[in-house]
SETORFI-253698 format. One record per atom (N, C-alpha, C, O): residue number from 0; residue in one letter; atom name; y, x negated, z negated. Coordinates in pm, 1 decimal. Last residue first. Layout:
residues N
[node NUM, A, CA, [Y, X, Z]]
...
END
This chain:
residues 82
[node 81, X, N, [23438.9, 4664.6, -15453.9]]
[node 81, X, CA, [23413.4, 4551.6, -15529.8]]
[node 81, X, C, [23501.9, 4503.6, -15605.9]]
[node 81, X, O, [23477.8, 4403.1, -15672.8]]
[node 80, X, N, [23526.8, 4843.8, -15279.5]]
[node 80, X, CA, [23466.1, 4901.7, -15393.6]]
[node 80, X, C, [23414.8, 4767.7, -15487.6]]
[node 80, X, O, [23351.8, 4788.3, -15591.3]]
[node 79, X, N, [23668.3, 4741.0, -15077.2]]
[node 79, X, CA, [23754.1, 4810.1, -15184.1]]
[node 79, X, C, [23656.8, 4865.7, -15299.3]]
[node 79, X, O, [23701.6, 4924.1, -15398.0]]
[node 78, X, N, [23466.1, 4669.9, -14948.4]]
[node 78, X, CA, [23579.3, 4568.4, -15006.9]]
[node 78, X, C, [23623.9, 4633.0, -15099.5]]
[node 78, X, O, [23621.9, 4585.6, -15213.1]]
[node 77, X, N, [23316.4, 4872.7, -14841.5]]
[node 77, X, CA, [23252.1, 4769.9, -14938.4]]
[node 77, X, C, [23344.5, 4728.6, -15021.1]]
[node 77, X, O, [23332.8, 4737.0, -15143.4]]
[node 76, X, N, [23503.8, 4999.3, -14686.7]]
[node 76, X, CA, [23457.5, 5059.0, -14800.3]]
[node 76, X, C, [23399.6, 4965.8, -14906.2]]
[node 76, X, O, [23423.1, 4972.9, -15026.9]]
[node 75, X, N, [23531.5, 4831.9, -14503.0]]
[node 75, X, CA, [23653.7, 4866.7, -14566.6]]
[node 75, X, C, [23601.1, 4902.4, -14710.5]]
[node 75, X, O, [23638.6, 4854.6, -14817.6]]
[node 74, X, N, [23269.3, 4808.9, -14391.2]]
[node 74, X, CA, [23306.5, 4697.1, -14447.0]]
[node 74, X, C, [23443.5, 4715.1, -14528.3]]
[node 74, X, O, [23473.7, 4629.9, -14611.8]]
[node 73, X, N, [23107.7, 5112.3, -14448.8]]
[node 73, X, CA, [23193.7, 5031.5, -14324.0]]
[node 73, X, C, [23233.6, 4889.9, -14408.7]]
[node 73, X, O, [23204.9, 4904.7, -14527.5]]
[node 72, X, N, [22949.7, 5315.0, -14532.8]]
[node 72, X, CA, [22911.9, 5177.8, -14559.3]]
[node 72, X, C, [22972.5, 5057.6, -14473.9]]
[node 72, X, O, [22920.4, 4951.4, -14440.0]]
[node 71, X, N, [22979.9, 5517.4, -14241.1]]
[node 71, X, CA, [22953.5, 5486.6, -14365.0]]
[node 71, X, C, [22922.6, 5336.3, -14406.7]]
[node 71, X, O, [22878.6, 5252.3, -14328.2]]
[node 70, X, N, [23280.6, 5501.1, -14051.9]]
[node 70, X, CA, [23127.9, 5443.4, -14041.1]]
[node 70, X, C, [23119.2, 5437.6, -14225.8]]
[node 70, X, O, [23196.0, 5388.3, -14308.4]]
[node 69, X, N, [23510.1, 5591.0, -14017.3]]
[node 69, X, CA, [23432.7, 5689.9, -14062.5]]
[node 69, X, C, [23290.1, 5645.8, -14092.0]]
[node 69, X, O, [23201.3, 5716.7, -14139.4]]
[node 68, X, N, [23663.8, 5365.4, -13947.0]]
[node 68, X, CA, [23723.6, 5422.1, -14058.5]]
[node 68, X, C, [23609.4, 5537.9, -14133.4]]
[node 68, X, O, [23608.7, 5569.9, -14252.2]]
[node 67, X, N, [23547.1, 5392.3, -13668.3]]
[node 67, X, CA, [23496.7, 5276.6, -13753.4]]
[node 67, X, C, [23569.8, 5312.5, -13935.0]]
[node 67, X, O, [23506.0, 5273.4, -14032.7]]
[node 66, X, N, [23702.0, 5582.3, -13579.1]]
[node 66, X, CA, [23517.7, 5568.3, -13599.9]]
[node 66, X, C, [23483.5, 5481.3, -13674.8]]
[node 66, X, O, [23386.8, 5493.0, -13750.1]]
[node 65, X, N, [23921.8, 5507.7, -13548.6]]
[node 65, X, CA, [23912.2, 5640.7, -13619.5]]
[node 65, X, C, [23745.4, 5625.6, -13642.3]]
[node 65, X, O, [23690.5, 5673.0, -13741.7]]
[node 64, X, N, [23887.2, 5270.4, -13378.9]]
[node 64, X, CA, [23963.2, 5290.8, -13525.5]]
[node 64, X, C, [23944.1, 5404.4, -13603.7]]
[node 64, X, O, [23950.5, 5395.7, -13726.3]]
[node 63, X, N, [23834.4, 5421.0, -13151.0]]
[node 63, X, CA, [23716.0, 5321.1, -13213.9]]
[node 63, X, C, [23807.7, 5300.1, -13346.4]]
[node 63, X, O, [23738.9, 5342.8, -13439.2]]
[node 62, X, N, [24080.0, 5554.3, -13085.7]]
[node 62, X, CA, [23931.3, 5614.5, -13123.8]]
[node 62, X, C, [23838.9, 5539.4, -13204.9]]
[node 62, X, O, [23778.3, 5580.5, -13303.8]]
[node 61, X, N, [24243.7, 5321.1, -13059.8]]
[node 61, X, CA, [24254.7, 5446.9, -13143.8]]
[node 61, X, C, [24152.7, 5518.7, -13179.7]]
[node 61, X, O, [24131.9, 5547.5, -13297.6]]
[node 60, X, N, [24110.2, 5245.5, -12800.0]]
[node 60, X, CA, [24150.1, 5175.1, -12910.4]]
[node 60, X, C, [24167.3, 5248.0, -13033.3]]
[node 60, X, O, [24082.6, 5222.3, -13118.9]]
[node 59, X, N, [24159.4, 5516.8, -12609.1]]
[node 59, X, CA, [23997.7, 5441.1, -12651.4]]
[node 59, X, C, [24004.7, 5365.8, -12793.9]]
[node 59, X, O, [23933.8, 5399.9, -12888.6]]
[node 58, X, N, [24264.0, 5787.8, -12686.0]]
[node 58, X, CA, [24330.3, 5682.2, -12652.5]]
[node 58, X, C, [24213.0, 5591.1, -12718.3]]
[node 58, X, O, [24179.7, 5588.5, -12836.8]]
[node 57, X, N, [24189.4, 6101.5, -12548.3]]
[node 57, X, CA, [24164.6, 6017.0, -12665.0]]
[node 57, X, C, [24174.6, 5892.7, -12625.7]]
[node 57, X, O, [24103.3, 5861.2, -12530.4]]
[node 56, X, N, [24334.0, 6382.5, -12375.3]]
[node 56, X, CA, [24291.0, 6270.2, -12403.1]]
[node 56, X, C, [24271.9, 6195.9, -12526.1]]
[node 56, X, O, [24345.5, 6230.1, -12618.6]]
[node 55, X, N, [24405.6, 6665.3, -12246.9]]
[node 55, X, CA, [24372.8, 6622.6, -12379.2]]
[node 55, X, C, [24277.8, 6476.4, -12324.5]]
[node 55, X, O, [24178.5, 6476.2, -12251.7]]
[node 54, X, N, [24617.5, 6865.4, -12083.6]]
[node 54, X, CA, [24544.0, 6767.2, -12068.0]]
[node 54, X, C, [24517.5, 6716.1, -12227.7]]
[node 54, X, O, [24603.1, 6729.2, -12315.1]]
[node 53, X, N, [24779.4, 7096.6, -12148.8]]
[node 53, X, CA, [24643.5, 7124.4, -12128.7]]
[node 53, X, C, [24573.4, 7034.3, -12121.6]]
[node 53, X, O, [24454.7, 7059.3, -12143.1]]
[node 52, X, N, [25056.0, 6901.6, -12218.3]]
[node 52, X, CA, [25039.2, 7037.7, -12154.4]]
[node 52, X, C, [24872.2, 7073.6, -12184.2]]
[node 52, X, O, [24865.4, 7068.1, -12307.0]]
[node 51, X, N, [24920.1, 6652.8, -12350.9]]
[node 51, X, CA, [25026.5, 6639.7, -12261.8]]
[node 51, X, C, [24972.9, 6780.1, -12177.6]]
[node 51, X, O, [24880.3, 6780.0, -12096.4]]
[node 50, X, N, [24793.0, 6476.5, -12632.8]]
[node 50, X, CA, [24768.7, 6636.1, -12551.8]]
[node 50, X, C, [24916.0, 6641.9, -12471.6]]
[node 50, X, O, [25019.3, 6634.9, -12538.1]]
[node 49, X, N, [24584.1, 6278.1, -12764.7]]
[node 49, X, CA, [24745.9, 6272.9, -12714.5]]
[node 49, X, C, [24683.0, 6396.2, -12622.6]]
[node 49, X, O, [24574.5, 6408.7, -12565.9]]
[node 48, X, N, [24439.8, 6169.9, -13071.9]]
[node 48, X, CA, [24439.1, 6245.1, -12956.3]]
[node 48, X, C, [24567.5, 6268.9, -12882.9]]
[node 48, X, O, [24666.4, 6279.9, -12955.3]]
[node 47, X, N, [24258.2, 6031.4, -13344.0]]
[node 47, X, CA, [24391.2, 6037.1, -13230.1]]
[node 47, X, C, [24355.0, 6108.1, -13101.0]]
[node 47, X, O, [24247.9, 6096.5, -13041.5]]
[node 46, X, N, [24216.7, 6222.9, -13615.0]]
[node 46, X, CA, [24162.0, 6186.2, -13512.6]]
[node 46, X, C, [24273.0, 6181.7, -13403.6]]
[node 46, X, O, [24351.4, 6271.2, -13372.0]]
[node 45, X, N, [24385.4, 6307.9, -13822.9]]
[node 45, X, CA, [24406.1, 6142.6, -13836.4]]
[node 45, X, C, [24306.8, 6102.8, -13723.7]]
[node 45, X, O, [24288.5, 5982.2, -13707.4]]
[node 44, X, N, [24359.3, 6591.2, -13863.3]]
[node 44, X, CA, [24484.7, 6530.0, -13804.2]]
[node 44, X, C, [24493.6, 6380.8, -13823.4]]
[node 44, X, O, [24604.6, 6330.0, -13839.4]]
[node 43, X, N, [24095.1, 6738.5, -13768.6]]
[node 43, X, CA, [24115.8, 6647.8, -13842.3]]
[node 43, X, C, [24259.0, 6577.4, -13787.8]]
[node 43, X, O, [24263.0, 6516.9, -13680.6]]
[node 42, X, N, [24102.1, 7002.8, -13605.8]]
[node 42, X, CA, [24084.2, 7001.2, -13763.0]]
[node 42, X, C, [24096.3, 6879.9, -13838.3]]
[node 42, X, O, [24107.6, 6889.1, -13960.6]]
[node 41, X, N, [24117.7, 6951.4, -13372.5]]
[node 41, X, CA, [24163.1, 7034.1, -13430.6]]
[node 41, X, C, [24183.8, 7062.4, -13589.3]]
[node 41, X, O, [24263.2, 7127.1, -13657.5]]
[node 40, X, N, [23907.6, 6762.4, -13316.5]]
[node 40, X, CA, [24054.3, 6703.3, -13302.1]]
[node 40, X, C, [24146.3, 6808.5, -13327.0]]
[node 40, X, O, [24264.1, 6777.9, -13308.7]]
[node 39, X, N, [23678.9, 6905.6, -13401.2]]
[node 39, X, CA, [23710.6, 6773.1, -13471.7]]
[node 39, X, C, [23891.1, 6731.5, -13457.4]]
[node 39, X, O, [23970.2, 6690.7, -13542.4]]
[node 38, X, N, [23681.0, 7076.4, -13188.8]]
[node 38, X, CA, [23707.3, 7128.2, -13311.7]]
[node 38, X, C, [23735.8, 6981.0, -13402.1]]
[node 38, X, O, [23837.8, 6978.2, -13471.0]]
[node 37, X, N, [23638.8, 6894.2, -12966.2]]
[node 37, X, CA, [23738.2, 6997.3, -12971.8]]
[node 37, X, C, [23771.5, 7032.3, -13107.0]]
[node 37, X, O, [23888.4, 7019.4, -13143.3]]
[node 36, X, N, [23389.3, 6785.7, -13052.6]]
[node 36, X, CA, [23502.4, 6713.4, -13022.6]]
[node 36, X, C, [23612.8, 6789.4, -13018.1]]
[node 36, X, O, [23705.4, 6738.5, -13081.3]]
[node 35, X, N, [23220.1, 7007.3, -13051.0]]
[node 35, X, CA, [23269.0, 6959.1, -13147.0]]
[node 35, X, C, [23359.5, 6876.5, -13154.7]]
[node 35, X, O, [23425.7, 6875.5, -13258.4]]
[node 34, X, N, [23231.4, 7107.6, -12757.5]]
[node 34, X, CA, [23337.1, 7189.2, -12856.8]]
[node 34, X, C, [23322.6, 7106.8, -12996.9]]
[node 34, X, O, [23415.5, 7132.1, -13073.7]]
[node 33, X, N, [23119.6, 6903.4, -12643.5]]
[node 33, X, CA, [23256.5, 6883.0, -12618.4]]
[node 33, X, C, [23334.5, 6998.8, -12703.3]]
[node 33, X, O, [23456.2, 6999.8, -12721.5]]
[node 32, X, N, [22837.8, 6801.1, -12873.0]]
[node 32, X, CA, [22890.2, 6880.0, -12746.9]]
[node 32, X, C, [23058.5, 6872.2, -12761.3]]
[node 32, X, O, [23116.1, 6842.0, -12865.9]]
[node 31, X, N, [22726.7, 6453.6, -12883.4]]
[node 31, X, CA, [22775.0, 6580.0, -12951.5]]
[node 31, X, C, [22845.5, 6640.6, -12835.0]]
[node 31, X, O, [22895.3, 6584.0, -12737.7]]
[node 30, X, N, [22703.5, 6162.5, -12841.0]]
[node 30, X, CA, [22625.3, 6237.2, -12848.0]]
[node 30, X, C, [22608.2, 6385.4, -12924.7]]
[node 30, X, O, [22516.3, 6423.3, -12997.3]]
[node 29, X, N, [22952.8, 5999.7, -12830.4]]
[node 29, X, CA, [22901.8, 6035.4, -12959.0]]
[node 29, X, C, [22792.9, 6136.9, -12974.2]]
[node 29, X, O, [22774.4, 6195.4, -13080.9]]
[node 28, X, N, [22979.0, 5994.3, -12569.4]]
[node 28, X, CA, [22972.4, 5864.2, -12636.8]]
[node 28, X, C, [22894.4, 5884.3, -12757.2]]
[node 28, X, O, [22797.4, 5816.4, -12790.8]]
[node 27, X, N, [23011.1, 6279.5, -12518.9]]
[node 27, X, CA, [22881.6, 6210.6, -12459.3]]
[node 27, X, C, [22861.2, 6047.0, -12512.6]]
[node 27, X, O, [22755.0, 5985.8, -12501.0]]
[node 26, X, N, [23243.9, 6301.8, -12613.7]]
[node 26, X, CA, [23127.9, 6400.4, -12670.2]]
[node 26, X, C, [22992.4, 6340.2, -12599.3]]
[node 26, X, O, [22879.7, 6367.0, -12640.9]]
[node 25, X, N, [23389.7, 6177.0, -12458.2]]
[node 25, X, CA, [23394.7, 6128.7, -12629.3]]
[node 25, X, C, [23262.0, 6200.5, -12644.9]]
[node 25, X, O, [23170.7, 6136.4, -12697.0]]
[node 24, X, N, [23389.9, 6273.9, -12230.5]]
[node 24, X, CA, [23350.2, 6157.9, -12236.3]]
[node 24, X, C, [23299.1, 6100.3, -12376.7]]
[node 24, X, O, [23211.6, 6018.0, -12403.6]]
[node 23, X, N, [23490.9, 6527.9, -12264.0]]
[node 23, X, CA, [23372.1, 6523.7, -12249.9]]
[node 23, X, C, [23306.5, 6380.0, -12257.3]]
[node 23, X, O, [23187.4, 6366.4, -12285.6]]
[node 22, X, N, [23776.1, 6446.1, -12356.1]]
[node 22, X, CA, [23675.8, 6529.0, -12426.0]]
[node 22, X, C, [23539.2, 6522.4, -12386.5]]
[node 22, X, O, [23459.1, 6510.2, -12479.2]]
[node 21, X, N, [23837.4, 6120.3, -12196.2]]
[node 21, X, CA, [23812.8, 6264.6, -12170.4]]
[node 21, X, C, [23743.3, 6338.1, -12300.3]]
[node 21, X, O, [23646.9, 6277.6, -12347.0]]
[node 20, X, N, [23996.6, 5819.2, -12281.1]]
[node 20, X, CA, [23864.1, 5917.4, -12283.3]]
[node 20, X, C, [23883.7, 6050.8, -12288.1]]
[node 20, X, O, [23946.2, 6099.9, -12382.1]]
[node 19, X, N, [24180.3, 5542.3, -12192.3]]
[node 19, X, CA, [24188.9, 5711.6, -12232.9]]
[node 19, X, C, [24043.0, 5786.0, -12205.2]]
[node 19, X, O, [23999.3, 5796.4, -12090.6]]
[node 18, X, N, [24157.6, 5322.6, -12088.9]]
[node 18, X, CA, [24242.6, 5339.4, -12173.4]]
[node 18, X, C, [24234.4, 5448.5, -12252.5]]
[node 18, X, O, [24275.7, 5451.9, -12368.4]]
[node 17, X, N, [23836.4, 5155.1, -12018.0]]
[node 17, X, CA, [23958.4, 5289.3, -11942.7]]
[node 17, X, C, [24051.1, 5284.1, -12089.0]]
[node 17, X, O, [23999.3, 5238.5, -12190.9]]
[node 16, X, N, [23654.0, 4904.8, -11906.3]]
[node 16, X, CA, [23718.8, 4961.9, -11980.7]]
[node 16, X, C, [23818.9, 5077.3, -11933.1]]
[node 16, X, O, [23869.5, 5081.2, -11821.0]]
[node 15, X, N, [23342.0, 4760.8, -11777.8]]
[node 15, X, CA, [23443.8, 4797.5, -11772.9]]
[node 15, X, C, [23521.6, 4894.4, -11890.5]]
[node 15, X, O, [23447.7, 4958.5, -11965.2]]
[node 14, X, N, [23103.6, 4660.1, -11823.6]]
[node 14, X, CA, [23249.2, 4573.9, -11918.6]]
[node 14, X, C, [23355.9, 4632.0, -11876.7]]
[node 14, X, O, [23465.6, 4589.2, -11912.3]]
[node 13, X, N, [22884.9, 4776.9, -11787.0]]
[node 13, X, CA, [22936.6, 4706.3, -11691.9]]
[node 13, X, C, [23055.5, 4630.2, -11722.2]]
[node 13, X, O, [23099.3, 4543.3, -11646.9]]
[node 12, X, N, [22820.9, 4924.6, -12037.2]]
[node 12, X, CA, [22711.2, 4817.2, -11946.6]]
[node 12, X, C, [22789.6, 4716.8, -11836.9]]
[node 12, X, O, [22755.2, 4601.3, -11811.9]]
[node 11, X, N, [23032.4, 5026.9, -12086.9]]
[node 11, X, CA, [22987.2, 4962.5, -12187.0]]
[node 11, X, C, [22876.0, 4848.3, -12123.9]]
[node 11, X, O, [22857.0, 4730.5, -12154.0]]
[node 10, X, N, [23069.8, 5201.5, -11863.7]]
[node 10, X, CA, [23171.3, 5113.6, -11889.6]]
[node 10, X, C, [23124.1, 5008.4, -11985.1]]
[node 10, X, O, [23172.8, 4896.4, -11969.4]]
[node 9, X, N, [22811.2, 5388.2, -11931.3]]
[node 9, X, CA, [22809.4, 5272.3, -11818.0]]
[node 9, X, C, [22917.9, 5188.1, -11799.6]]
[node 9, X, O, [22895.8, 5092.0, -11725.9]]
[node 8, X, N, [22933.4, 5502.5, -12161.2]]
[node 8, X, CA, [22780.9, 5412.4, -12139.4]]
[node 8, X, C, [22776.5, 5322.3, -12048.9]]
[node 8, X, O, [22747.6, 5203.6, -12064.6]]
[node 7, X, N, [23153.9, 5672.1, -12076.0]]
[node 7, X, CA, [23160.0, 5544.1, -12160.0]]
[node 7, X, C, [23048.4, 5473.3, -12148.1]]
[node 7, X, O, [23070.3, 5356.0, -12117.9]]
[node 6, X, N, [23105.8, 5691.3, -11698.9]]
[node 6, X, CA, [23108.6, 5733.2, -11818.4]]
[node 6, X, C, [23108.4, 5656.3, -11935.2]]
[node 6, X, O, [23056.2, 5547.1, -11912.8]]
[node 5, X, N, [23209.8, 5714.1, -11365.9]]
[node 5, X, CA, [23176.5, 5651.4, -11469.0]]
[node 5, X, C, [23184.0, 5706.9, -11618.0]]
[node 5, X, O, [23284.6, 5772.3, -11645.5]]
[node 4, X, N, [23067.6, 5884.2, -11107.8]]
[node 4, X, CA, [23180.0, 5892.0, -11191.4]]
[node 4, X, C, [23127.1, 5784.9, -11311.5]]
[node 4, X, O, [23007.7, 5780.6, -11341.3]]
[node 3, X, N, [23036.3, 5688.9, -10790.5]]
[node 3, X, CA, [22962.3, 5788.1, -10927.9]]
[node 3, X, C, [23070.9, 5777.6, -11011.4]]
[node 3, X, O, [23156.5, 5689.6, -11002.9]]
[node 2, X, N, [23156.0, 5734.7, -10455.3]]
[node 2, X, CA, [23161.6, 5641.5, -10591.1]]
[node 2, X, C, [23090.0, 5719.6, -10683.5]]
[node 2, X, O, [23080.7, 5837.7, -10649.9]]
[node 1, X, N, [22965.2, 5757.8, -10203.6]]
[node 1, X, CA, [23032.2, 5810.1, -10277.0]]
[node 1, X, C, [23026.4, 5724.8, -10390.4]]
[node 1, X, O, [22929.6, 5657.0, -10424.8]]
[node 0, X, N, [22964.4, 5609.3, -9860.2]]
[node 0, X, CA, [22914.7, 5621.5, -9997.0]]
[node 0, X, C, [23033.7, 5655.7, -10134.5]]
[node 0, X, O, [23142.4, 5602.7, -10157.3]]
END
């Protein structure tokens, strides 16, 4: 029996975690195109991306923090506004 690839959504359901995501996995997670993720990685210096040669990976923990900081109405923004 062949093993099915595990995407970010499947990992969340199964409790499995990966340390790094591919561009396609980040795109699936955020429901955008891989080209959008590539553009964000090129344009936003704060987006955590690891490039080794032609290989591009996104560290899971750093990506989660990056997303949290961009969430509108996040706790960080509410606290600083008070």
